[in-house]
C-alpha positions as CSV (number, residue, x, y, z in Angstrom):
1,M,107.2,-110.7,175.1
2,E,108.3,-107.2,174.1
3,Q,108.0,-105.6,170.6
4,Q,110.9,-106.1,168.3
5,P,112.7,-103.1,166.8
6,A,112.2,-102.1,163.2
7,S,115.6,-103.5,162.3
8,Y,114.4,-106.9,163.3
9,Y,111.6,-106.7,160.7
10,R,113.9,-105.2,158.1
11,A,116.3,-108.2,158.5
12,A,113.3,-110.6,158.3
13,A,112.3,-108.9,155.0
14,A,115.8,-109.2,153.7
15,R,115.8,-113.0,154.5
16,A,112.5,-113.5,152.8
17,R,113.8,-111.6,149.7
18,R,116.8,-113.9,149.5
19,L,114.5,-117.0,149.9
20,R,112.1,-115.6,147.2
21,A,115.0,-115.2,144.8
22,E,115.8,-118.9,145.1
23,A,112.2,-120.2,145.2
24,T,111.2,-122.4,142.4
25,T,107.4,-122.3,142.6
26,R,105.1,-119.4,141.8
27,R,103.1,-120.0,145.0
28,L,106.1,-119.9,147.2
29,K,107.4,-116.8,145.5
30,E,104.0,-115.1,146.1
31,H,103.9,-116.2,149.7
32,L,107.4,-114.9,150.3
33,G,106.5,-111.6,148.6
34,E,103.6,-111.2,150.9
35,E,105.9,-111.8,153.9
36,V,108.3,-109.2,152.6
37,A,105.5,-106.7,152.4
38,R,104.2,-107.6,155.9
39,Y,107.6,-107.3,157.5
40,E,108.3,-104.0,155.7
41,R,104.9,-102.6,156.9
42,L,105.6,-103.6,160.5
43,A,109.0,-101.9,160.3
44,E,107.5,-98.7,159.0
45,E,104.8,-98.8,161.7
46,I,107.4,-99.2,164.4
47,E,109.6,-96.4,162.9
48,R,106.5,-94.0,162.7
49,A,105.6,-94.9,166.3
50,S,109.1,-94.1,167.5
51,E,109.2,-90.6,165.9
52,P,109.2,-87.8,168.5
53,G,105.6,-86.6,169.1
54,S,104.0,-89.5,167.4
55,D,100.6,-90.8,168.7
56,F,100.8,-93.8,166.3
57,A,100.4,-97.1,168.1
58,P,101.6,-100.1,166.0
59,A,98.8,-102.5,167.1
60,E,99.6,-105.1,164.5
61,A,103.3,-104.9,165.3
62,A,102.7,-105.5,168.9
63,A,100.4,-108.5,168.3
64,T,102.6,-110.2,165.7
65,S,105.9,-109.7,167.6
66,R,104.4,-111.8,170.3
67,S,103.0,-114.6,168.1
68,E,105.4,-114.9,165.2
69,T,109.1,-115.1,164.8
70,P,110.7,-114.9,161.3
71,G,113.0,-117.7,160.3
72,P,116.7,-117.8,160.6
């Protein structure tokens, strides 16, 4: 499976933010906050890797894009 673009992870972060705003338990809010941070980090890694002349290899992004898919 190929790596997703940064916009994919930005959209996943936005969905998690919306869910977090409606969450009723502290633990769920914490979990969704962690997911937002992870998706944002992945998007940043992909954006850095796509900059001209970049030697940055988003290893975690490649690994997670194969194993995880954000919700609808």
